[in-house]
Steps between C-alpha positions, in 0.01 A plus 500: 500500500425393858651696787752345734366361828519724804803467726435487874795294625814691606836347402594435864323439829522837673348566842180707460474803726195578712338834570618482861861475383479854366415676827731798561582414861653206685833325536760631255786278620492292183870419521462346845188305405659365183823404677300305757294330229813402308687392812799725427680749728395810303381619161571821312214645297557653157266644238541204259688176457715666236586786734588242765739332255663834423550572870655153538732545202616844608565369850713214371684730259596722795623194691698365201578796270747307282228259379244588234337185356160360603412149384130441434299228326464579131124444541378746760305824533633781277483731802806315633701616199370855546600503866851369432554752222375796705737404781792527256573126511554236232253212471619151410244251373509144626342227291241269655520131570339269245301321769401763758408869491821607671843628403732249337780409742772465237432839345455666839843381604651629175345844545624547857821698536672769703269747321183338634315720746188284541318192376120532484318163517132548423194333653291540184123465530525389862723203413799475734845511338793308647693790652771268635663486157523878476630518857775250423631685196458842661713390794766372261552846349404721795168619352158550656166325440176697452192278499237634261186382676281769341244235401541276804378682812407226745714226344728310735798267481612281790223672699654846450375787285661514156733795483688404816742254340692764309640829624194703400145404407246702302119477487254694288164631620383585148160405363466125447778404742261397781511772762509840332531869576456546122874554477738419780819315578663327793865442587619239750848390607628240744804701614441800735784696341349450155164622628673808641669565163169463313328745735785748462479483121123557515544807720767644269320448171124481558248746638125562491321609181149636543425475130596135466329408827173664394516315168570163660229557760245575228611189310462292815143626547434412137642152548275442801199609294560307177677181611186289468343297216242766415761763409810303400396486137509880482826533694694201369316328217443798272867620502612140450279452197621831356865397535435158347308655212813704427713185536688670784582213733738713706219739595259209551740340749566830675868505403487859367655680796579869528873572506455733798494317835353719775654473846322641804378392840188287547224720642331453838151436365617227262688341789174492698332326207784247496466428873128427468530285187793304645265342754334306214814410304574162664147375431519632144827317431368179657190511281717558193715199595195278549352617170825440314575144611216309329544712188871424489416129522272534198751703301773245564290244312523698177767348273766750402400760761738554791385664825781713645563421866731625771869459425625502860457200730265536798335803340141618528441745220196718448250458218394833347499312170597161356799502263491249215761415237341405169661239273615759244469863400249434224256339741552782752449777246193339343346454844562859604383653172173310525429514872698775677186716520245220532450523875696185587766676706782456246792741491878517460736561792722705266503500121877486439835450658657836588726521194210439259308815597581776251419754769717358778791335316697829478507511882689172511824614338731207441251261662314475169783268396445259791396153380139440606350254253332280762344801671364608162342158457337535844366843405352364178319208668390630839142602580325608817158385621327719755433348840236760578190389684307640202636229271216264585509122475284527189746739335792286606338195341466704180865598531601134532317417178664797329848395613441142391399619153802731481738219583352263241472749215771449234 
């Protein structure tokens, strides 16, 4: 039996680090540099995007203690469910629209009530959600809006950074999200009083942890060393093939998260790395945009394959990956079983909707009863194509032939 081809294409277009980024001296004012780059008044650094969400939720709970429900898209990162549960809040799952990868307006309105603490529109895969809908319904019931822009650092709408339309915005600096400190999170808010409340919650609940910071620092050095074609097969391809051989799609997609969410401050050295890498981020995002556009044009010619675009008007999303909706689940599953580990940059954003994970469904409480059939259909048909510079034109041409065959197979 022949071995599977080597994998050298990461699932998303992360920004490679350089040796000079790792120097132990230099400017550590990462928060100031990032705020200036984003064009926002200030940013608050956290140790992860999930930790940032927990700080946001706890802050809002203190401001509105009588409210306890958080409305999220049914198809989103399982870490969102973990964060809501660990903050002692109740998730509510909103179905998705049939036509766009965004929360369904009718169901969102039905879920909103005097119990709603926050609505969390999500800019999945760098695609910009229409936050205006969430704002409208949140204002109707006196709730808040948290923009989950974990996968959309650098995206803009109406010329403004995503995350500034709602009350709070969240970015992730995890691996594969563009700029990375291996793990890291960012909070932004348009209102000065909200920023003051977020800072106060951070001071009350989060402190330094030498153990976690040493671990993350070592992981960041490892990322800088192995995030290149010569070593990606060892770091990414081999574990992927192992998970697929065991038919464990959840592990293959990276959806197998630890229940414990560490919360600590972001160390000085990792902030210095972030400052240096940030200088190259604009050029990196521009190159990703220019690489994506002709490929999107080709993908749009495939019958039955839908390229997911921005949902908000006047939006300029980022392109860590291209999201495609296949014509049906059978075509999607056959494609992934045959080619997930074939070096063509194929992956899944998330395997399931939140209530379909055996591991995470118990965290949802009564939300497992929320009607989410359309979101489930999205989850069963969606695929992700890497927009990494290492997915060459030759490999992309091979991917196009593979997709065309998948669509036409009975």
